[in-house]
Structures are given as C-alpha cells and as structure tokens.
C-alpha positions as a Markdown table, in Angstrom:
| # | Residue | x | y | z |
|---|---|---|---|---|
| 1 | Unk | 84.6 | 125.3 | 70.2 |
| 2 | Unk | 84.0 | 125.6 | 66.6 |
| 3 | Unk | 80.5 | 126.2 | 65.8 |
| 4 | Unk | 80.2 | 124.5 | 62.7 |
| 5 | Unk | 79.7 | 120.9 | 62.8 |
| 6 | Unk | 82.4 | 118.5 | 61.0 |
| 7 | Unk | 79.5 | 117.1 | 58.5 |
| 8 | Unk | 78.8 | 120.4 | 57.4 |
| 9 | Unk | 82.5 | 121.1 | 56.7 |
| 10 | Unk | 82.6 | 117.6 | 54.8 |
| 11 | Unk | 79.7 | 118.7 | 52.8 |
| 12 | Unk | 81.1 | 122.0 | 51.9 |
| 13 | Unk | 84.4 | 120.7 | 51.4 |
| 14 | Unk | 83.2 | 118.1 | 48.8 |
| 15 | Unk | 81.3 | 120.8 | 47.2 |
| 16 | Unk | 84.5 | 122.7 | 46.6 |
| 17 | Unk | 85.9 | 120.0 | 45.1 |
| 18 | Unk | 83.0 | 119.2 | 43.0 |
| 19 | Unk | 83.2 | 122.7 | 41.2 |
| 20 | Unk | 87.0 | 122.1 | 40.8 |
| 21 | Unk | 86.7 | 118.4 | 39.6 |
| 22 | Unk | 83.9 | 116.7 | 37.9 |
| 23 | Unk | 84.7 | 113.3 | 39.0 |
| 24 | Unk | 83.8 | 114.3 | 42.3 |
| 25 | Unk | 80.4 | 112.1 | 43.6 |
| 26 | Unk | 78.4 | 111.9 | 47.0 |
| 27 | Unk | 77.2 | 108.4 | 47.6 |
| 28 | Unk | 74.4 | 107.9 | 50.8 |
| 29 | Unk | 73.0 | 104.7 | 52.1 |
| 30 | Unk | 70.0 | 106.9 | 53.6 |
| 31 | Unk | 71.7 | 108.9 | 55.8 |
| 32 | Unk | 72.0 | 112.5 | 53.8 |
| 33 | Unk | 70.2 | 114.2 | 56.6 |
| 34 | Unk | 72.6 | 112.8 | 59.1 |
| 35 | Unk | 75.5 | 113.7 | 57.2 |
| 36 | Unk | 74.6 | 117.0 | 55.9 |
| 37 | Unk | 74.9 | 116.2 | 52.5 |
| 38 | Unk | 71.7 | 117.7 | 51.1 |
| 39 | Unk | 73.6 | 120.8 | 50.2 |
| 40 | Unk | 75.6 | 118.8 | 48.0 |
| 41 | Unk | 72.4 | 117.2 | 46.0 |
| 42 | Unk | 70.7 | 120.4 | 46.1 |
| 43 | Unk | 74.0 | 122.0 | 44.0 |
| 44 | Unk | 75.1 | 118.7 | 41.8 |
| 45 | Unk | 72.0 | 116.6 | 42.1 |
| 46 | Unk | 73.0 | 114.6 | 38.9 |
| 47 | Unk | 76.3 | 113.6 | 41.3 |
| 48 | Unk | 74.5 | 112.7 | 44.1 |
| 49 | Unk | 73.3 | 109.0 | 44.8 |
| 50 | Unk | 70.9 | 107.4 | 47.3 |
| 51 | Unk | 71.2 | 103.8 | 47.5 |
| 52 | Unk | 68.9 | 103.3 | 50.5 |
| 53 | Unk | 69.6 | 101.1 | 53.4 |
| 54 | Unk | 71.9 | 98.9 | 51.6 |
| 55 | Unk | 75.7 | 99.3 | 52.6 |
| 56 | Unk | 76.9 | 96.7 | 50.8 |
| 57 | Unk | 75.6 | 98.1 | 47.5 |
| 58 | Unk | 77.0 | 101.5 | 48.4 |
| 59 | Unk | 80.7 | 100.1 | 48.2 |
| 60 | Unk | 79.4 | 98.4 | 45.2 |
| 61 | Unk | 78.2 | 101.3 | 43.4 |
| 62 | Unk | 81.1 | 103.1 | 44.1 |
| 63 | Unk | 83.6 | 100.2 | 43.1 |
| 64 | Unk | 81.8 | 100.8 | 39.7 |
| 65 | Unk | 82.0 | 104.4 | 39.7 |
| 66 | Unk | 85.5 | 104.3 | 40.2 |
| 67 | Unk | 85.9 | 101.8 | 37.6 |
| 68 | Unk | 84.1 | 104.6 | 35.2 |
| 69 | Unk | 86.5 | 107.4 | 36.2 |
| 70 | Unk | 85.0 | 109.0 | 39.1 |
| 71 | Unk | 86.0 | 109.8 | 42.7 |
| 72 | Unk | 83.5 | 108.5 | 44.6 |
| 73 | Unk | 83.1 | 109.8 | 48.7 |
| 74 | Unk | 80.5 | 107.0 | 50.1 |
| 75 | Unk | 79.6 | 107.8 | 53.8 |
| 76 | Unk | 77.5 | 105.6 | 56.5 |
| 77 | Unk | 77.8 | 105.2 | 59.6 |
| 78 | Unk | 81.0 | 103.6 | 60.7 |
| 79 | Unk | 79.5 | 100.6 | 62.1 |
| 80 | Unk | 78.0 | 99.6 | 58.8 |
| 81 | Unk | 80.8 | 100.8 | 56.6 |
| 82 | Unk | 83.3 | 98.4 | 58.5 |
| 83 | Unk | 81.3 | 95.6 | 59.6 |
| 84 | Unk | 78.9 | 95.1 | 57.3 |
| 85 | Unk | 80.3 | 96.3 | 53.9 |
| 86 | Unk | 83.7 | 94.9 | 54.8 |
| 87 | Unk | 83.7 | 92.2 | 52.4 |
| 88 | Unk | 82.7 | 94.5 | 49.6 |
| 89 | Unk | 85.2 | 97.1 | 50.4 |
| 90 | Unk | 88.0 | 94.7 | 50.7 |
| 91 | Unk | 87.2 | 92.9 | 47.2 |
| 92 | Unk | 85.5 | 95.2 | 45.1 |
| 93 | Unk | 87.5 | 98.2 | 45.9 |
| 94 | Unk | 91.0 | 97.2 | 47.6 |
| 95 | Unk | 91.6 | 93.8 | 46.1 |
| 96 | Unk | 90.6 | 95.7 | 42.4 |
| 97 | Unk | 92.8 | 98.5 | 43.2 |
| 98 | Unk | 90.3 | 101.1 | 42.5 |
| 99 | Unk | 90.0 | 104.5 | 44.1 |
| 100 | Unk | 87.3 | 104.7 | 46.7 |
| 101 | Unk | 86.9 | 107.1 | 49.4 |
| 102 | Unk | 84.7 | 105.2 | 52.2 |
| 103 | Unk | 83.9 | 107.1 | 55.1 |
| 104 | Unk | 82.7 | 106.1 | 58.6 |
| 105 | Unk | 80.9 | 108.3 | 60.7 |
| 106 | Unk | 79.8 | 108.2 | 64.5 |
| 107 | Unk | 82.9 | 106.4 | 65.6 |
| 108 | Unk | 83.1 | 105.1 | 68.8 |
| 109 | Unk | 81.8 | 106.8 | 72.1 |
| 110 | Unk | 80.2 | 109.8 | 69.4 |
| 111 | Unk | 77.8 | 107.2 | 68.3 |
| 112 | Unk | 75.9 | 108.2 | 72.0 |
| 113 | Unk | 72.5 | 107.7 | 71.9 |
| 114 | Unk | 72.5 | 105.3 | 69.0 |
| 115 | Unk | 74.0 | 102.8 | 71.2 |
| 116 | Unk | 76.1 | 99.8 | 71.1 |
| 117 | Unk | 74.8 | 98.3 | 68.0 |
| 118 | Unk | 75.9 | 101.7 | 66.0 |
| 119 | Unk | 79.2 | 102.1 | 68.0 |
| 120 | Unk | 82.0 | 101.1 | 66.4 |
| 121 | Unk | 85.2 | 100.5 | 68.5 |
| 122 | Unk | 86.7 | 97.8 | 66.0 |
| 123 | Unk | 86.6 | 99.7 | 62.6 |
| 124 | Unk | 90.3 | 100.9 | 62.5 |
| 125 | Unk | 91.3 | 97.1 | 63.2 |
| 126 | Unk | 89.3 | 95.8 | 60.5 |
| 127 | Unk | 90.7 | 98.3 | 58.0 |
| 128 | Unk | 94.1 | 98.0 | 59.1 |
| 129 | Unk | 94.0 | 94.8 | 57.9 |
| 130 | Unk | 93.4 | 95.8 | 54.4 |
| 131 | Unk | 96.9 | 95.9 | 52.4 |
| 132 | Unk | 97.6 | 99.4 | 51.2 |
| 133 | Unk | 94.5 | 101.3 | 52.3 |
| 134 | Unk | 94.7 | 104.9 | 53.9 |
| 135 | Unk | 93.1 | 105.2 | 57.1 |
| 136 | Unk | 92.9 | 108.6 | 58.4 |
| 137 | Unk | 90.6 | 110.4 | 61.3 |
| 138 | Unk | 91.1 | 114.3 | 61.1 |
| 139 | Unk | 90.8 | 116.2 | 64.7 |
| 140 | Unk | 89.1 | 119.2 | 63.8 |
| 141 | Unk | 87.5 | 121.4 | 60.9 |
| 142 | Unk | 90.6 | 122.7 | 59.7 |
| 143 | Unk | 92.3 | 119.5 | 59.4 |
| 144 | Unk | 89.3 | 117.6 | 58.4 |
| 145 | Unk | 89.3 | 120.1 | 55.4 |
| 146 | Unk | 92.6 | 119.3 | 54.2 |
| 147 | Unk | 92.6 | 115.8 | 54.5 |
| 148 | Unk | 89.4 | 115.3 | 52.4 |
| 149 | Unk | 91.1 | 117.0 | 49.7 |
| 150 | Unk | 94.2 | 114.6 | 50.5 |
| 151 | Unk | 92.0 | 111.8 | 50.3 |
| 152 | Unk | 90.5 | 113.1 | 47.0 |
| 153 | Unk | 94.0 | 113.5 | 45.3 |
| 154 | Unk | 95.2 | 110.2 | 46.3 |
| 155 | Unk | 94.9 | 107.5 | 43.8 |
| 156 | Unk | 93.7 | 104.8 | 45.7 |
| 157 | Unk | 91.4 | 103.5 | 48.7 |
| 158 | Unk | 90.9 | 105.6 | 51.7 |
| 159 | Unk | 88.8 | 105.2 | 54.7 |
| 160 | Unk | 87.9 | 108.6 | 56.6 |
| 161 | Unk | 86.7 | 108.1 | 60.4 |
| 162 | Unk | 84.8 | 111.3 | 60.5 |
| 163 | Unk | 83.2 | 112.6 | 63.7 |
| 164 | Unk | 79.9 | 114.6 | 62.7 |
| 165 | Unk | 79.4 | 117.2 | 65.3 |
| 166 | Unk | 81.3 | 120.0 | 66.3 |
| 167 | Unk | 85.1 | 119.9 | 67.7 |
| 168 | Unk | 87.2 | 122.5 | 69.1 |
| 169 | Unk | 89.6 | 124.4 | 66.7 |
| 170 | Unk | 93.0 | 123.2 | 67.2 |
| 171 | Unk | 94.5 | 124.1 | 63.8 |
| 172 | Unk | 94.6 | 127.5 | 62.1 |
| 173 | Unk | 93.5 | 128.3 | 58.8 |
| 174 | Unk | 96.1 | 127.2 | 56.3 |
| 175 | Unk | 97.7 | 124.7 | 58.5 |
| 176 | Unk | 99.2 | 122.1 | 56.1 |
| 177 | Unk | 99.1 | 118.2 | 56.2 |
| 178 | Unk | 100.5 | 115.0 | 54.4 |
| 179 | Unk | 99.1 | 111.6 | 54.6 |
| 180 | Unk | 101.2 | 109.7 | 56.7 |
| 181 | Unk | 102.7 | 112.2 | 58.6 |
| 182 | Unk | 101.8 | 112.9 | 62.1 |
| 183 | Unk | 101.5 | 116.6 | 63.5 |
| 184 | Unk | 103.5 | 117.4 | 66.4 |
| 185 | Unk | 101.2 | 119.8 | 68.6 |
| 186 | Unk | 103.7 | 120.2 | 71.5 |
| 187 | Unk | 106.9 | 119.1 | 71.7 |
| 188 | Unk | 108.1 | 117.4 | 75.2 |
| 189 | Unk | 110.8 | 115.6 | 77.0 |
| 190 | Unk | 109.5 | 113.2 | 79.8 |
| 191 | Unk | 106.8 | 111.1 | 77.6 |
| 192 | Unk | 105.1 | 111.4 | 74.5 |
| 193 | Unk | 101.0 | 111.5 | 74.3 |
| 194 | Unk | 100.3 | 110.2 | 70.7 |
| 195 | Unk | 96.1 | 110.3 | 69.9 |
| 196 | Unk | 94.0 | 110.2 | 67.1 |
| 197 | Unk | 90.6 | 112.0 | 66.2 |
| 198 | Unk | 89.5 | 115.1 | 67.7 |
| 199 | Unk | 87.9 | 113.7 | 71.4 |
| 200 | Unk | 91.2 | 112.1 | 72.2 |
| 201 | Unk | 93.6 | 114.9 | 70.5 |
| 202 | Unk | 91.6 | 117.3 | 72.9 |
| 203 | Unk | 91.7 | 115.1 | 76.0 |
| 204 | Unk | 95.5 | 114.6 | 75.2 |
| 205 | Unk | 96.3 | 118.5 | 75.3 |
| 206 | Unk | 94.4 | 118.6 | 78.4 |
| 207 | Unk | 96.6 | 115.7 | 79.9 |
| 208 | Unk | 99.4 | 117.7 | 78.8 |
| 209 | Unk | 98.4 | 120.8 | 80.7 |
| 210 | Unk | 97.9 | 118.6 | 83.8 |
| 211 | Unk | 101.2 | 116.6 | 83.4 |
| 212 | Unk | 102.8 | 120.2 | 83.4 |
| 213 | Unk | 101.4 | 121.1 | 86.3 |
| 214 | Unk | 103.1 | 118.4 | 88.4 |
| 215 | Unk | 106.7 | 118.8 | 86.6 |
| 216 | Unk | 106.1 | 116.6 | 83.7 |
| 217 | Unk | 107.4 | 117.8 | 80.2 |
| 218 | Unk | 104.8 | 116.0 | 77.4 |
| 219 | Unk | 105.2 | 115.9 | 74.0 |
| 220 | Unk | 101.3 | 115.7 | 72.0 |
| 221 | Unk | 101.3 | 114.0 | 68.6 |
| 222 | Unk | 98.1 | 114.4 | 66.3 |
| 223 | Unk | 98.5 | 110.9 | 64.4 |
| 224 | Unk | 95.7 | 112.0 | 61.8 |
| 225 | Unk | 96.8 | 109.1 | 59.6 |
| 226 | Unk | 96.7 | 105.6 | 61.3 |
| 227 | Unk | 97.8 | 103.9 | 58.2 |
| 228 | Unk | 100.4 | 104.5 | 56.9 |
| 229 | Unk | 101.8 | 105.4 | 60.6 |
| 230 | Unk | 104.4 | 107.7 | 60.8 |
| 231 | Unk | 106.9 | 105.6 | 61.9 |
| 232 | Unk | 110.0 | 108.2 | 61.3 |
| 233 | Unk | 108.4 | 110.4 | 64.0 |
| 234 | Unk | 107.3 | 107.9 | 66.4 |
| 235 | Unk | 111.0 | 106.4 | 66.5 |
| 236 | Unk | 111.9 | 110.3 | 67.2 |
| 237 | Unk | 109.9 | 110.7 | 70.1 |
| 238 | Unk | 110.5 | 107.1 | 71.4 |
| 239 | Unk | 114.3 | 107.6 | 71.5 |
| 240 | Unk | 113.4 | 111.3 | 73.0 |
| 241 | Unk | 111.4 | 110.5 | 75.9 |
| 242 | Unk | 111.4 | 106.7 | 76.4 |
| 243 | Unk | 107.8 | 106.5 | 77.4 |
| 244 | Unk | 104.9 | 106.7 | 75.0 |
| 245 | Unk | 100.9 | 107.0 | 76.0 |
| 246 | Unk | 98.3 | 106.3 | 73.0 |
| 247 | Unk | 94.8 | 107.6 | 73.2 |
| 248 | Unk | 91.9 | 106.7 | 70.6 |
| 249 | Unk | 88.1 | 106.4 | 71.0 |
| 250 | Unk | 88.8 | 102.7 | 69.7 |
| 251 | Unk | 89.7 | 99.4 | 70.9 |
| 252 | Unk | 93.4 | 99.4 | 72.0 |
| 253 | Unk | 93.5 | 96.0 | 70.2 |
| 254 | Unk | 93.6 | 96.7 | 66.8 |
| 255 | Unk | 93.8 | 100.4 | 66.8 |
| 256 | Unk | 96.2 | 103.3 | 66.9 |
| 257 | Unk | 97.8 | 101.7 | 70.2 |
| 258 | Unk | 98.2 | 98.2 | 68.6 |
| 259 | Unk | 99.9 | 99.9 | 65.5 |
| 260 | Unk | 102.4 | 102.2 | 67.7 |
| 261 | Unk | 103.2 | 98.7 | 69.9 |
| 262 | Unk | 104.0 | 96.9 | 67.2 |
| 263 | Unk | 106.5 | 99.1 | 65.2 |
| 264 | Unk | 108.1 | 99.9 | 68.4 |
| 265 | Unk | 108.3 | 96.5 | 69.5 |
| 266 | Unk | 110.6 | 95.7 | 66.9 |
| 267 | Unk | 112.7 | 99.1 | 66.5 |
| 268 | Unk | 112.9 | 100.6 | 69.7 |
| 269 | Unk | 110.9 | 98.9 | 73.1 |
| 270 | Unk | 110.2 | 101.5 | 75.3 |
| 271 | Unk | 107.7 | 101.3 | 78.3 |
| 272 | Unk | 104.0 | 102.2 | 76.6 |
| 273 | Unk | 100.6 | 102.5 | 78.0 |
| 274 | Unk | 97.3 | 102.5 | 76.1 |
| 275 | Unk | 93.8 | 104.9 | 76.6 |
| 276 | Unk | 91.0 | 103.3 | 74.8 |
| 277 | Unk | 88.1 | 100.6 | 75.0 |
| 278 | Unk | 89.5 | 97.6 | 76.7 |
| 279 | Unk | 87.8 | 94.8 | 75.0 |
| 280 | Unk | 84.2 | 96.5 | 75.6 |
| 281 | Unk | 81.2 | 96.4 | 74.0 |
| 282 | Unk | 79.5 | 100.1 | 73.2 |
| 283 | Unk | 76.3 | 101.1 | 75.1 |
| 284 | Unk | 73.8 | 103.6 | 75.5 |
| 285 | Unk | 74.7 | 107.3 | 76.9 |
| 286 | Unk | 75.6 | 110.8 | 76.2 |
| 287 | Unk | 79.1 | 111.0 | 74.9 |
| 288 | Unk | 80.5 | 112.8 | 77.8 |
| 289 | Unk | 79.4 | 109.9 | 80.0 |
| 290 | Unk | 80.6 | 107.5 | 77.5 |
| 291 | Unk | 83.8 | 109.0 | 77.8 |
| 292 | Unk | 83.8 | 109.5 | 81.6 |
| 293 | Unk | 82.6 | 105.5 | 81.6 |
| 294 | Unk | 85.2 | 104.0 | 79.3 |
| 295 | Unk | 87.7 | 106.2 | 80.7 |
| 296 | Unk | 88.7 | 107.9 | 77.7 |
| 297 | Unk | 89.6 | 111.2 | 79.5 |
| 298 | Unk | 92.6 | 113.4 | 80.2 |
| 299 | Unk | 92.8 | 112.3 | 83.9 |
| 300 | Unk | 93.2 | 108.5 | 82.6 |
| 301 | Unk | 96.0 | 109.9 | 80.2 |
| 302 | Unk | 97.5 | 111.2 | 83.0 |
| 303 | Unk | 97.5 | 108.3 | 85.3 |
| 304 | Unk | 99.0 | 106.2 | 82.3 |
| 305 | Unk | 101.5 | 108.5 | 81.7 |
| 306 | Unk | 102.9 | 108.3 | 85.0 |
| 307 | Unk | 102.8 | 104.3 | 85.0 |
| 308 | Unk | 104.7 | 104.6 | 81.9 |
| 309 | Unk | 107.3 | 107.2 | 83.6 |
| 310 | Unk | 107.3 | 104.8 | 86.3 |
| 311 | Unk | 108.7 | 102.0 | 84.3 |
| 312 | Unk | 110.9 | 104.1 | 82.4 |
| 313 | Unk | 112.6 | 104.8 | 85.7 |
C-alpha cells in the first residue's frame, strides 16, 4: 500500500504543474480540506478559488476562467460534480467547447460513511453521454500523477474520477500513459478481465491469481480511460480470449461494462459478464463492507469469469 493518499498526489501534482504553467488554477466548493488542496493555496493563493457550497457556480466560474485562457481544475464530490452540476458542465463547458478539468471525488463505495446521498454509482453514465468528453479513472498514485498531466495538456474538457485515500501501488515511477489507451497489466489466453479504478483493478489482479490456481489464464486490463474507450485493445483481447469480464465501482448500466458491451455487440460479440452495481442505491458502511455487500470482489470476478467461460465452451 502506498502510504501517500491519492488526494495528496492530486494536490502535489497540480503544484508541480502550476510552477510550469501559469494558467493552472484550482477551484473548490468548500472541500479544500477534504481534497488536500490547502497546500496548493499556500503556494498559489491567487490561483486558488473557493466558491462555497455552490457546485453549479463552481463549473460556471471554471468555464469563465477557461474563456480567459486559464486551465481550471475544479473538484467536488462526484455526486455533485455529476448530478448537481450536470447542466452547467454540459452547456457552459462542453457545448461551449471550453477547457475545464472537472474532478469528481469519492467515487462509488469509497464514499463510505457519507452514505447513499453522497455515493455516486451513476456519474460515469451521465458523463459518457456528453460528446467529446474525456473520462478517466486512475488506479494508483503513479497513474494519477501522469493522467493529471495528460488532462492538463489535453485541449478540451475532462472528467477525472478521483479516489481520495491511499491505494496500492500498481505502476512503477516513470510508467507512461496515454488518454484513450488502456494498460495491459497481465497477458492471458482464456478470459480477459477489464477493470477501472483502483479498487476494482486490484480486485481483478487478485482474481487473476485465484483463476491461475485453478488452471485459468486471465489477461488483466486497466481501462483507466473510459471515454474514449480503447476499442483496439478490447477487440484484440476479445478475439484472443473469447470471454470478457468487466469490473467497476459504478452501475454496470452506463459505465465501463456498458461501454465495452456496446462496442463488442457490433464488432465481435462474445460471452461477457459484468461486476459492478446492479440497479442499487448506495448506503452507509465501511468501504470493505460495502464492497462485500455489492459484490465488488475478486471472488465475484472469478465467479463471473467461470460463467463467461461456461458460455464460451
């Protein structure tokens, strides 16, 4: 486990970027302490904007800054970034063709004790419907650092799904990433596990070991960019393994599973199963308990892998 929290990596990376590029700005909706961005404000007080508990205004101010040539990183809980400020982000940032970097924190069950009202299982589904929007969910501190840099360099709007707390290290320092290109973590020939976000990518890696112990060779893909989807990599492993299991900390309707299924249904239909939230609301609980309750686990990925393999054979 990397002891540095993801929110700390987020803030420190933005400080590095701000030293390099005077256009970088940070905006918060009364969550600076929760997001760890006070350290950014300490270094760049005139490039930090707090809008209070006003998420629609957060996006509106960010859009105005973008018009003025700035690169705003605007963060709030993912529930508010998606559901509450959806219209402002859709119209003021995306329809207007601007350059706003919206960050939704505490995705899915990582909201834990904030409960169902603050537990976003639908944010990716909403954001996927916005034309040309880039949607990313880094799986560890290394990928987060690199993907923030990629988002800053990308000319256009992005939505970053950010797990705030610590996550296990998956990638070594210096690993390179590209928006729209997934990362093959392990090769395999029997089934492909396609996961997004730190919680489920790590569960997919555990599932691979469990499957290996039972004689099943599983490929594992970290689909850190959910839109645009890496269709080339998906098609390659659909053809190679003939069975796919997606795993996500999100509703399967509208999320990664839906994106992969939509693509394969027209290009290369194969047996496919989905691990994720199935038409449920969130609730209060520890992250570990919630993952067990909603079956966001390695054991469930293994079970779904055998279902896909049974259909394949």
